C-alpha positions in Angstrom: 0.0 0.0 0.0 1.1 3.6 -0.5 2.4 5.4 2.5 -0.7 7.6 2.9 -3.0 4.5 2.7 -0.9 2.7 5.3 -1.0 5.7 7.7 -4.8 6.0 7.2 -5.2 2.3 7.9 -3.2 2.5 11.1 -5.1 5.6 12.2 -8.5 4.1 11.4 -7.7 0.9 13.3 -6.3 2.7 16.3 -9.2 5.1 16.6 -11.9 2.5 15.9 -10.3 0.3 18.6 -10.4 3.1 21.1 -13.8 4.5 20.2 -16.5 3.7 22.8 -14.3 0.9 24.2 -15.0 0.7 27.9 -11.8 -1.3 28.5 -9.7 1.4 26.9 -11.5 4.1 28.9 -10.4 2.3 32.0 -6.8 1.8 30.9 -6.6 5.5 29.8 -7.7 6.5 33.2 -5.3 4.2 34.9 -2.5 5.1 32.6 -2.9 8.9 32.9 -3.9 8.9 36.6 -2.2 5.8 38.0 -2.3 4.8 41.6 1.2 5.7 43.0 1.8 2.2 44.1 1.2 0.8 40.6 2.7 3.6 38.4 5.9 1.7 37.4 4.0 -1.5 36.8 1.4 0.1 34.5 4.1 2.0 32.5 6.0 -1.2 32.0 2.9 -3.2 31.0 1.8 -0.6 28.4 5.3 0.0 27.0 5.2 -3.2 24.7 2.2 -2.1 22.7 3.4 1.5 22.4 6.8 0.2 21.2 5.2 -2.1 18.6 3.0 0.7 17.2 5.9 3.1 17.1 8.1 0.6 15.3 5.4 0.1 12.6 4.9 3.8 12.3 8.6 4.4 12.0 8.8 1.9 9.2 6.1 3.7 7.3 7.7 7.1 7.9 11.0 5.8 6.6 9.3 4.7 3.4 7.7 8.1 3.2 11.1 9.9 3.6 12.7 7.6 1.0 9.9 8.4 -1.4 10.2 12.1 -0.8 6.8 12.4 0.8 8.3 13.7 4.0 11.3 15.9 4.4 14.6 14.8 5.6 13.7 14.5 9.3 14.1 11.6 11.7 11.5 8.9 11.0 11.2 8.2 14.7 10.3 11.9 15.4 7.6 11.7 12.7 6.3 8.5 14.1 6.1 9.9 17.7 4.3 13.0 16.4 1.7 10.8 14.6 1.4 8.6 17.6 0.7 11.6 19.9 -1.9 13.0 17.5 -3.7 9.7 17.5 -3.5 9.5 21.3 -4.9 13.0 21.7 -7.8 12.3 19.3 -8.6 9.0 20.9 -8.8 10.3 24.5 -11.0 13.2 23.3 -13.5 11.0 21.6 -16.9 10.2 23.2 
């Protein structure tokens, strides 16, 4: 798939998964306002899924840079920006 289509597919899957998902509402609350005693455990537990998504996003961004779609910027920075935009959208959805 073209870079744009891959990014749209990732965004759509991410946002649809989070939309009206009671389990994700719970985990967002726990992640952003963790009980002090569980803070490190929660961050460790959620790190694997974040790392996986960022790896996939970075690969897409690298393709986009190679194709001249994006400027000569670090692919990981682009991936992080895209990830944070998705995260902000997902926690603001009803």
